[in-house]
C-alpha positions in Angstrom: -50.5 -0.2 -6.5 -52.6 -0.3 -3.4 -54.4 3.0 -3.7 -58.0 3.2 -2.6 -60.6 2.5 -5.2 -62.8 5.6 -5.8 -66.5 5.1 -5.0 -69.2 5.6 -7.6 -71.2 8.7 -6.7 -74.3 6.6 -5.8 -72.6 3.7 -4.0 -73.1 5.1 -0.5 -76.8 5.5 -1.1 -77.1 1.9 -2.3 -75.2 0.4 0.6 -76.2 2.5 3.6 -77.6 -0.5 5.5 -75.7 -3.3 3.8 -73.0 -5.1 5.9 -69.3 -4.2 5.6 -66.7 -6.9 5.8 -63.5 -6.1 7.7 -60.8 -8.5 6.6 -58.2 -9.0 9.3 -54.7 -10.3 8.5 -51.7 -9.2 10.5 -53.7 -6.6 12.4 -55.4 -8.6 15.1 -56.5 -5.8 17.4 -59.5 -3.6 17.9 -57.7 -0.4 19.0 -55.8 1.7 16.4 -57.2 -0.4 13.6 -58.1 2.0 10.7 -60.1 -0.6 8.7 -62.2 -1.5 11.7 -62.6 2.1 12.9 -63.8 3.2 9.5 -66.3 0.3 9.2 -67.6 0.9 12.7 -68.2 4.6 11.8 -70.4 3.8 8.8 -73.4 2.9 11.0 -74.0 -0.5 9.4 -73.5 -4.1 10.4 -69.9 -5.3 10.4 -68.6 -8.8 9.5 -65.1 -9.2 11.0 -63.4 -11.9 9.0 -60.1 -13.8 9.2 -59.1 -16.1 6.3 -56.6 -19.0 6.5 -55.4 -18.5 3.0 -54.6 -21.8 1.4 -52.7 -20.5 -1.7 -49.8 -19.0 0.3 -46.3 -19.7 -1.3 -44.2 -22.1 0.8 -41.9 -19.4 2.1 -44.9 -17.3 3.4 -46.6 -20.1 5.3 -46.4 -19.5 9.1 -43.9 -21.5 11.1 -44.7 -23.4 14.2 -44.1 -20.6 16.7 -46.1 -18.2 14.6 -49.0 -20.6 14.5 -48.9 -20.7 18.3 -49.1 -16.9 18.6 -51.6 -16.6 15.8 -54.0 -19.0 17.7 -53.9 -16.9 20.8 -54.1 -13.6 18.9 -57.2 -14.8 17.1 -58.7 -15.9 20.4 -58.0 -12.4 21.8 -59.5 -10.7 18.8 -62.7 -12.7 19.0 -63.0 -12.0 22.7 -62.5 -8.3 22.2 -64.9 -8.1 19.3 -67.6 -9.8 21.5 -67.3 -7.0 24.0 -68.1 -4.6 21.2 -71.2 -6.5 20.0 -69.9 -8.8 17.3 -67.6 -11.8 16.8 -64.8 -13.0 14.6 -65.8 -15.1 11.5 -63.2 -17.7 10.4 -62.8 -19.2 7.0 -60.2 -21.2 5.1 -59.5 -21.3 1.4 -59.0 -18.8 -1.5 -59.5 -15.3 -0.2 -61.4 -13.9 -3.2 -63.8 -16.8 -3.3 -64.5 -16.5 0.4 -65.1 -12.8 0.2 -67.4 -13.2 -2.8 -69.3 -15.9 -1.1 -70.0 -13.7 2.0 -70.9 -10.8 -0.3 -73.5 -13.0 -2.0 -75.0 -14.6 1.1 -75.0 -11.5 3.3 -75.6 -8.8 0.8 -72.4 -7.0 1.8 -71.4 -4.0 -0.3 -68.1 -3.0 1.2 -64.8 -4.8 2.1 -62.1 -3.0 4.2 -58.7 -4.1 5.1 -55.3 -2.8 6.2 -52.5 -3.1 3.7 -49.8 -5.7 3.6 -46.5 -5.5 1.8 -45.2 -8.9 0.8 -45.1 -9.7 -2.9 -47.9 -12.4 -2.5 -50.0 -10.1 -0.3 -49.8 -7.2 -2.7 -50.6 -9.3 -5.7 -53.6 -11.0 -3.9 -55.0 -7.7 -2.6 -54.6 -5.9 -5.9 -56.5 -8.6 -7.7 -59.3 -8.7 -5.0 -59.6 -4.9 -5.0 -60.0 -4.8 -8.8 -62.4 -7.7 -8.9 -64.7 -6.3 -6.1 -64.6 -2.8 -7.6 -65.6 -4.3 -11.0 -68.6 -5.9 -9.3 -69.7 -2.5 -8.0 -68.5 -3.0 -4.4 -66.5 -0.6 -2.3 -63.0 -2.1 -1.7 -60.9 0.1 0.4 -57.5 -0.4 2.1 -55.8 1.5 4.9 -52.3 2.2 6.2 -51.9 0.5 9.6 -48.9 -1.8 9.6 -46.2 0.7 8.7 -45.6 4.4 9.7 -44.8 5.2 6.1 -45.8 3.9 2.7 -42.9 2.3 0.7 -44.4 3.8 -2.5 -44.0 7.4 -1.1 -40.7 7.5 0.9 -38.2 7.5 -1.9 -34.8 8.9 -2.8 -34.3 12.3 -4.5 -34.0 10.3 -7.8 -37.3 8.6 -7.1 -36.0 5.2 -6.3 -35.8 3.0 -3.2 -33.4 3.5 -0.4 -30.7 0.9 0.1 -28.9 2.3 3.1 -30.6 2.9 6.5 -29.1 6.3 7.5 -30.5 8.3 4.6 -33.7 6.4 4.9 -33.9 7.5 8.5 -33.1 11.1 7.6 -35.9 11.0 4.9 -38.3 9.6 7.5 -37.4 12.4 9.9 -38.4 14.9 7.3 -41.9 13.5 7.0 -44.9 14.7 9.0 -45.1 13.0 12.4 -47.0 9.6 12.4 -50.7 10.1 12.7 -52.3 9.9 16.2 -53.4 6.6 17.6 -57.0 5.7 16.8 -59.4 4.7 19.6 -61.2 1.4 19.5 -64.8 1.5 18.5 -67.4 1.9 21.2 -69.9 -0.5 19.7 -70.2 -2.6 16.6 -73.4 -4.2 15.1 -72.8 -7.8 14.2 -74.7 -10.5 12.2 -75.6 -13.4 14.4 -76.6 -16.0 11.8 -73.3 -16.3 10.1 -71.7 -19.7 10.9 -68.0 -20.1 11.6 -65.7 -22.9 12.6 -63.9 -22.5 16.0 -60.3 -21.4 16.2 -59.4 -24.8 17.8 -60.6 -26.5 14.6 -57.6 -25.2 12.7 -55.1 -27.1 15.0 -52.6 -24.3 15.2 -51.2 -25.5 18.6 -48.6 -28.3 18.9 -49.8 -31.4 20.6 -47.7 -34.5 19.9 -45.3 -33.4 21.2 -46.4 -30.2 22.9 -43.2 -28.1 22.7 -44.9 -24.8 23.6 -44.7 -24.9 27.4 -41.9 -22.2 27.4 -44.0 -20.0 25.1 -46.9 -20.2 27.5 -44.7 -19.3 30.4 -43.3 -16.3 28.5 -46.0 -14.7 26.4 -49.5 -13.3 27.0 -50.4 -13.3 23.3 -53.4 -11.0 23.6 -54.1 -7.4 22.9 -54.2 -6.6 26.6 -50.9 -8.5 27.0 -49.4 -6.3 24.3 -50.5 -3.2 26.2 -49.1 -4.6 29.5 -45.8 -5.3 27.8 -45.7 -1.8 26.3 -46.6 -0.2 29.6 -43.9 -2.2 31.5 -41.3 -1.2 28.9 -42.1 2.5 29.0 -42.0 2.4 32.8 -39.1 0.1 33.4 -37.1 -0.4 30.2 -37.1 2.7 28.1 -34.9 4.7 30.6 -31.4 3.4 29.7 -32.5 1.7 26.5 -29.8 3.2 24.2 -27.1 1.3 26.1 -29.0 -1.3 28.0 -30.6 -2.8 24.9 -27.3 -4.6 24.1 -27.1 -6.4 27.4 -29.2 -9.6 27.2 -29.5 -9.9 31.0 -31.0 -6.4 31.4 -34.7 -5.5 31.0 -34.1 -2.6 28.6 -35.3 -4.5 25.5 -39.0 -3.9 24.7 -39.9 -7.6 23.8 -42.7 -6.1 21.8 -41.8 -7.6 18.4 -44.0 -10.7 18.9 -47.0 -8.5 19.4 -46.1 -6.5 16.3 -45.9 -9.7 14.3 -49.7 -10.2 14.1 -50.6 -6.7 15.0 -51.7 -7.1 18.6 -50.1 -3.7 19.0 -49.5 -1.1 16.2 -46.3 0.8 15.4 -48.2 4.0 15.9 -49.0 2.9 19.5 -45.4 2.2 20.1 -44.1 5.4 18.5 -46.4 7.7 20.4 -45.9 5.9 23.7 -42.2 6.3 23.4 -42.2 9.9 22.2 -44.6 11.0 25.0 -42.7 9.0 27.7 -40.9 10.6 30.6 -37.5 9.3 29.6 -34.2 10.7 28.3 -34.3 11.9 24.7 -31.5 9.7 23.5 -33.3 6.6 24.8 -36.5 7.6 23.1 -34.7 8.4 19.8 -32.9 5.1 19.8 -36.2 3.2 20.3 -37.8 5.2 17.5 -34.8 4.4 15.2 -35.3 0.7 15.9 -39.0 1.0 14.9 -37.8 2.7 11.7 -35.3 -0.2 11.1 -38.4 -2.4 10.8 -39.8 0.1 8.4 -36.6 0.0 6.4 -36.8 -3.8 6.2 -40.3 -3.5 4.8 -39.1 -0.8 2.4 -36.5 -3.2 1.1 -39.0 -6.1 0.9 -41.5 -4.1 -1.1 -39.0 -2.8 -3.6 -36.9 -6.0 -3.7 -39.5 -8.8 -3.1 -37.0 -11.6 -3.7 -35.1 -10.5 -0.6 -36.2 -13.6 1.3 -34.6 -16.1 -1.0 -32.1 -14.3 -3.2 -28.8 -12.6 -2.3 -29.4 -8.8 -2.5 -25.7 -8.6 -3.5 -25.3 -11.1 -6.3 -21.6 -11.5 -5.6 -22.7 -14.0 -2.9 -24.3 -16.2 -5.5 -20.8 -17.7 -5.9 -20.1 -18.2 -2.2 -19.0 -21.7 -1.3 -21.5 -22.5 1.4 -20.9 -25.7 3.3 -23.4 -28.4 4.1 -22.5 -30.0 7.4 -25.6 -31.4 9.0 -23.8 -32.1 12.3 -22.6 -28.5 12.6 -26.1 -27.3 11.8 -27.7 -29.6 14.3 -25.3 -28.5 17.0 -26.2 -24.9 16.3 -29.9 -25.5 16.4 -29.7 -27.4 19.7 -27.4 -24.9 21.3 -24.4 -27.3 21.6 -21.7 -25.5 19.7 -19.3 -25.2 22.6 -19.5 -21.4 22.5 -21.6 -20.4 25.6 -23.2 -17.1 24.3 -24.2 -18.8 21.0 -25.6 -21.8 22.9 -27.5 -19.6 25.4 -29.2 -17.7 22.6 -30.2 -20.9 20.7 -31.6 -22.4 23.9 -33.5 -19.2 24.7 -35.0 -19.3 21.2 -36.1 -22.9 21.5 -37.7 -22.4 25.0 -39.3 -19.0 24.5 -39.6 -18.5 20.8 -37.5 -15.4 21.2 -33.9 -14.3 21.3 -32.3 -11.1 22.5 -31.3 -9.0 19.4 -27.6 -8.7 20.2 -27.5 -12.5 20.6 -29.4 -13.0 17.4 -26.6 -11.2 15.5 -24.0 -13.3 17.2 -25.7 -16.6 16.6 -26.5 -15.7 13.0 -22.9 -14.6 12.3 -21.7 -17.9 13.9 -23.8 -20.0 11.6 -23.0 -18.0 8.4 -19.3 -17.2 9.0 -17.9 -19.7 11.5 -19.8 -22.7 10.0 -20.3 -21.2 6.5 -23.9 -22.4 6.3 -26.1 -20.5 3.8 -28.0 -17.7 5.5 -31.2 -19.0 4.0 -30.9 -22.2 6.2 -30.7 -20.0 9.3 -33.5 -17.8 8.2 -35.8 -20.7 7.8 -34.9 -22.0 11.3 -35.7 -18.6 12.8 -38.9 -18.4 10.7 -40.1 -21.7 12.2 -39.0 -21.1 15.8 -39.5 -17.3 16.4 -42.8 -16.0 17.6 -41.8 -12.7 16.1 -40.7 -14.1 12.7 -41.5 -11.3 10.4 -41.3 -11.6 6.6 -39.3 -8.4 6.2 -37.2 -8.1 9.4 -36.2 -11.7 9.5 -34.9 -11.8 5.9 -33.3 -8.3 5.9 -31.5 -9.0 9.2 -30.1 -12.3 8.0 -28.8 -10.8 4.8 -27.4 -7.9 6.9 -25.4 -10.3 9.1 -24.4 -12.4 6.1 -23.0 -9.4 4.3 -25.1 -10.1 1.3 -27.9 -7.6 2.1 -28.6 -3.9 1.8 -26.5 -1.7 4.1 -25.0 -4.9 5.3 -22.2 -5.5 7.7 -19.1 -6.3 5.6 -18.5 -10.0 5.3 -15.1 -9.6 6.9 -16.7 -8.3 10.1 -17.0 -11.5 11.9 -18.5 -11.5 15.4 -16.2 -13.1 17.9 -18.6 -15.1 20.2 -16.0 -15.0 23.1 -15.5 -11.3 23.0 -19.2 -10.6 22.5 -19.9 -12.7 25.6 -17.4 -11.0 27.7 -18.5 -7.5 26.6 -22.3 -7.9 26.7 -22.7 -10.6 29.4 -19.7 -9.9 31.6 -21.0 -11.5 34.8 -22.5 -14.4 32.9 -26.1 -13.8 34.1 -27.6 -14.6 30.7 -25.3 -17.6 30.0 -25.9 -19.1 33.4 -29.7 -18.9 32.9 -29.7 -20.7 29.6 -26.6 -22.9 29.9 -27.0 -24.0 33.5 -24.4 -26.8 33.2 -21.8 -24.0 33.2 -23.3 -22.1 36.1 -20.6 -23.2 38.6 -17.7 -21.8 36.5 -16.0 -18.6 37.6 -16.5 -15.6 35.4 -12.9 -15.9 34.2 -13.6 -19.1 32.4 -17.4 -18.9 31.7 -16.9 -17.6 28.1 -14.1 -20.1 27.3 -14.8 -23.2 29.5 -12.3 -25.3 27.5 -9.5 -23.2 29.0 -10.5 -23.9 32.6 -8.0 -26.0 34.6 -9.1 -29.5 35.5 -9.5 -28.7 39.1 -11.8 -25.7 38.3 -13.9 -27.9 36.0 -14.1 -30.6 38.6 -15.3 -28.1 41.2 -17.9 -26.9 38.8 -19.0 -30.5 38.0 -18.2 -30.1 34.3 -16.7 -32.7 32.1 -15.7 -31.1 28.8 -16.9 -33.1 25.9 -19.5 -34.9 28.0 -21.5 -32.4 30.1 -20.7 -29.6 27.8 -19.2 -29.8 24.3 -15.8 -28.6 23.2 -16.1 -25.9 20.5 -17.2 -27.5 17.2 -14.9 -25.1 15.3 -11.8 -23.2 16.4 -12.6 -19.5 16.2 -9.4 -18.3 14.5 -9.4 -21.2 12.0 -13.1 -20.7 11.2 -12.5 -16.9 10.8 -9.6 -17.5 8.4 -11.6 -20.0 6.4 -14.5 -17.5 6.0 -12.2 -14.7 5.0 -10.5 -16.8 2.4 -13.9 -17.7 0.9 -14.8 -14.0 0.9 -11.6 -13.0 -0.9 -12.2 -15.6 -3.6 -15.7 -14.3 -4.6 -15.7 -14.0 -8.3 -17.1 -10.5 -8.3 -15.7 -7.5 -6.4 -17.6 -6.9 -3.2 -18.2 -3.2 -2.5 -17.3 -2.3 1.1 
């Protein structure tokens, strides 16, 4: 579907000195960028272009936190391109019309881009490639966002994988991911092309400005991505296999926001991990997490409705509840369950949440509160700086039990036990729920059980300074299990 269009035999002769357009999308970097590297090697002027596409479907439009990181990623890309001799051109509208306009005005003969894998992206790119090729232009796409092509990594029967473990085994049998490509040394630009400024697109929040925590947390630049990668390889990869589940530890990479808009590539991450001086089990676990992202895109490519339809149609009959008060309490981190509240507050402040806590908070919304997973997915889509069209939807369906290779619905995370197991000394909870910081560890995960004198010493008034649980864990669990048992169709465990 996205195969490269063959060039007519005389096309290179006709376009030796004509400009080439490099269309950036979610690959906002100059290093390890196949489309840019190829264009720079053609010894012709290059027009780096980013288009704010106005015909995106509603579910694909970036959320608030994504807009924030996109703004800074574009600033970073423009600055890096200027060091190479060119600059980023910005445009807004229909992608095909904008490309055709630049082709006409600048005499460009080639358009290069790195592939994307959403349903809308594939449809758009396929149409553009066909139209440009029909006009006698070179339209060429490259593999950059994924380590594998979803069209090529298939089961023995020729179909898509639906379970991660055999997908990983098939991935292991493939040749190693290609080496990391260097950034171009120099690029010839075209000075006379006019472009609006990045600030003109109003991607940053202003009234109110809720992004102070994001600014404190993220250096959303290509160099920031490399710094984050270097810090993880040096300080986080050793012990990653076990430490990644402990939210207070620094064993998580925190690289997903940089992957979202391609400030770093999966190839850079893969090779940095494989070549690191770290235990093999830690390196293997990190690589498997990268391949979980690949699996999510594999699912999204073959099942493009994954973002809005239950993968397992049995859940079409699930009796979701619509309690706006419970939903608001979850969103604000005021559920009365400390680990859940800590995660939701970390999300709101930083645009990020530790992966273990993501699973707990998502499970709580879907199974304790019985709120449709799509409601939670949209909240994460708007508030996460790393909200990814594949990983976000696949992970929510996995937690809900409705997805591919999903956790069975009856596996319900106990937020109390999860807190005691993965935040035993309460470091994470005390950071994000400071009103509980004075409680002894014994009661930190169940503050409603603390005696009055303990609460008084910790300056806590249950129901006032910190809420009582909005649902009882056992009652909520039983309610969810009853709903599961009553599904009209048999659910395969």
